[in-house]
matplotlib code that plots the C-alpha trace (Angstrom):
import matplotlib.pyplot as plt

x = [7.2, 6.1, 5.7, 8.5, 8.0, 8.7, 10.6, 11.3, 14.3, 14.1, 17.2, 19.2, 22.5, 23.6, 25.9, 23.0, 20.8, 23.5, 24.2, 20.6, 20.0, 22.9, 21.6, 17.9, 18.4, 20.4, 17.3, 15.3, 11.9, 12.7, 12.9, 14.1, 12.2, 13.6, 15.4, 14.5, 16.7, 14.0, 10.4, 9.1, 10.8, 9.5, 5.9, 6.4, 8.0, 5.4, 2.6, 4.5, 5.7, 3.2, 5.7, 4.6, 7.0, 8.9, 11.9, 11.6, 14.2, 12.8, 15.2, 15.7, 15.6, 12.2, 9.1, 10.8, 9.8, 6.8, 5.0, 6.1, 4.7, 1.3, 1.2, 2.1, -0.6, -3.1, -2.2, -1.3, -2.8, -1.7, 2.0, 3.4, 5.9, 8.8, 10.6, 14.4, 16.1, 18.6, 16.1, 14.2, 12.8, 9.1, 9.0, 9.9, 8.2, 4.7, 4.2, 5.6, 3.3, 0.3, 1.2, 0.7, 4.0, 3.5, 6.9, 9.7, 13.2, 16.5, 19.6, 21.5, 19.3, 20.8, 20.2, 18.4, 16.0, 15.4, 14.5, 12.1, 10.5, 10.0, 8.4, 6.1, 5.1, 4.2, 1.7, 0.4, 2.4, 4.1, 7.6, 8.9, 12.5, 12.7, 13.5, 10.6, 8.2, 9.2, 8.3, 4.9, 4.1, 5.0, 2.8, -0.1, 0.5, 0.8, -2.4, -4.2, -2.7, -3.5, 0.1, 0.3, 2.5, 2.5, 3.7, 0.5, -1.9, -0.9, -1.7, 1.1, 0.3, 0.2, 3.6, 4.9, 3.5, 5.0, 8.4, 8.2, 7.0, 10.0, 12.2, 10.8, 8.6, 5.5, 2.1, 2.5, 5.9, 4.4, 1.6, 4.1, 6.3, 3.4, 1.4, -1.7, -3.7, -2.7, -6.2, -5.5, -2.2, -4.0, -6.4, -3.5, -1.7, -4.9, -5.3, -1.6, -1.9, -5.1, -3.9, -0.6, -2.2, 0.1, -0.6, 1.1, 3.5, 6.5, 5.7, 5.0, 8.5, 10.1, 8.1, 9.2, 12.9, 12.6, 10.9, 13.6, 11.2, 13.7, 17.5, 20.3, 21.5, 18.1]
y = [4.0, 5.1, 2.5, 2.5, 3.0, -0.3, -0.1, -2.5, -1.7, -2.7, -2.3, -4.7, -3.5, -5.0, -2.2, 0.3, -1.8, -2.1, 1.6, 2.5, -0.1, 1.1, 4.6, 3.9, 1.4, 4.0, 6.2, 5.8, 5.8, 3.4, -0.3, -2.0, -5.3, -6.6, -6.2, -7.3, -7.4, -7.7, -6.6, -10.1, -10.4, -7.0, -8.0, -11.3, -9.6, -6.7, -9.3, -11.1, -8.2, -5.4, -2.6, 1.0, 2.3, 0.7, 2.3, 1.2, 1.2, 1.3, -0.4, -4.0, -7.4, -9.1, -7.0, -3.8, -1.1, 0.3, -3.0, -4.0, -0.8, -1.4, -4.9, -3.8, -1.1, -3.7, -6.3, -4.1, -0.6, 0.8, 0.4, 3.7, 3.4, 5.9, 5.6, 6.0, 6.0, 7.7, 8.3, 11.5, 11.2, 11.3, 7.6, 6.7, 9.5, 9.3, 5.5, 5.3, 7.9, 6.4, 3.0, 4.4, 5.7, 8.5, 10.0, 10.2, 10.8, 10.7, 8.9, 12.2, 13.0, 13.8, 11.0, 13.3, 14.4, 10.7, 10.0, 13.0, 11.7, 8.3, 9.9, 12.0, 9.0, 7.0, 9.9, 10.0, 13.0, 13.2, 14.3, 15.0, 15.7, 19.3, 18.1, 15.7, 18.3, 20.6, 18.0, 17.3, 21.0, 21.4, 18.5, 20.0, 23.3, 21.5, 19.6, 22.9, 24.1, 21.0, 19.9, 16.1, 13.9, 10.2, 9.1, 10.2, 9.2, 5.6, 3.2, 1.4, -1.8, 0.0, 1.4, -2.1, -3.3, -0.4, -1.1, -4.7, -3.7, -1.5, -4.4, -6.3, -8.8, -10.2, -10.2, -13.9, -13.1, -10.1, -12.3, -14.8, -12.1, -10.5, -13.6, -12.3, -13.6, -12.7, -11.1, -8.9, -7.8, -7.0, -4.8, -3.0, -2.5, -1.1, 1.4, 2.4, 3.2, 5.1, 7.2, 8.0, 8.5, 6.1, 3.9, 0.6, -1.1, -0.1, 3.6, 2.7, 1.2, 4.2, 6.5, 4.6, 4.8, 8.5, 9.2, 7.4, 4.7, 2.0, 2.2, 0.5, -1.5, -3.2]
z = [50.3, 46.9, 44.2, 41.7, 37.9, 36.2, 32.9, 30.1, 27.8, 24.2, 22.0, 19.8, 21.1, 24.4, 25.3, 24.9, 27.1, 29.8, 29.8, 30.1, 32.8, 34.9, 34.9, 35.3, 38.1, 40.0, 40.1, 43.4, 41.7, 38.8, 38.6, 35.4, 35.2, 31.9, 28.6, 25.1, 22.0, 19.4, 18.8, 19.3, 22.6, 23.6, 23.0, 24.9, 27.9, 27.9, 28.3, 31.0, 33.1, 32.3, 32.6, 33.2, 30.5, 27.6, 26.1, 22.5, 19.8, 16.2, 13.9, 14.9, 13.3, 13.1, 13.5, 14.4, 16.9, 15.2, 14.9, 18.4, 19.8, 18.1, 19.4, 22.9, 23.0, 21.8, 24.4, 27.4, 26.8, 30.2, 29.2, 27.8, 25.0, 24.8, 21.5, 21.9, 18.6, 16.3, 13.5, 13.2, 9.6, 8.8, 7.9, 11.5, 13.5, 12.2, 12.1, 15.6, 17.0, 15.1, 16.5, 20.0, 21.3, 23.8, 23.4, 20.8, 22.1, 20.2, 21.5, 21.9, 24.8, 28.2, 30.7, 33.1, 30.3, 29.4, 33.0, 33.0, 29.8, 31.5, 34.6, 32.4, 30.3, 33.5, 34.1, 30.6, 29.5, 26.1, 25.4, 21.8, 21.0, 19.6, 16.0, 16.2, 17.6, 14.8, 12.2, 13.9, 14.1, 10.4, 9.5, 11.4, 9.6, 6.3, 6.8, 7.4, 4.2, 2.2, 1.9, 1.2, 3.4, 2.4, 5.8, 7.4, 4.6, 4.7, 7.6, 9.4, 7.5, 4.1, 5.0, 5.6, 2.3, 0.4, 1.9, 0.7, -2.7, -3.0, -2.0, -5.0, -3.2, -5.0, -3.4, -2.4, -0.9, 1.0, 2.3, 3.6, 5.2, 7.0, 7.8, 5.9, 2.9, -0.6, -1.1, 1.9, 0.3, -3.0, -1.0, 0.6, -2.7, -4.2, -1.3, -1.6, -5.3, -4.8, -1.8, -3.5, -6.9, -8.6, -11.6, -10.7, -8.2, -10.2, -9.6, -6.0, -5.6, -7.2, -5.0, -1.9, -2.8, -3.7, -0.3, 1.6, 2.9, 2.0, 2.1, 0.2, 3.3, 3.8]

ax = plt.figure().add_subplot(projection="3d")
ax.plot(x, y, z, "-o")
ax.set_aspect("equal")
plt.show()
């Protein structure tokens, strides 16, 4: 009997987790080994269960899906992360892929297509939703033509710092939020201003709002 693909579902909505689990458990080659409702829980369960594939939501309380993906890939590299989200903007796509996600699927996907993405991920094959693939291709073409995209020039940590700057946090507040030193924060701020060619953190905050990196409901 062939070994089943083990799956960990990460989503902060119980009804979504239950629906996914019901469908995936009905597949003869899948075995759902756990569910997580937050990024922190996802990392903990990934280390405990070592799943073949994680279905990762992006927008959750706590560390969120991008940071959770990065931590999972650091701690258990063989686990493949398939992002399953409603968001297809650059500020979500590129950080998630840079963090190590192998696939990026939107929640309007057909269940059989999601199952196919999971099977492919377990074999190291990537799947991108057509809208996401379009953005990635345009970014590649833009890079060839010298078009600047801030969401690929900044590291994941710099993106986090920029979001917090836009929310009005001071360097000390950011250090406390991210569990890093204030000097490290200052270094990130300096890099952000340099990469984005901005004069100060006020301009950085305005830039983040203009680019949609933060939203009114945050």
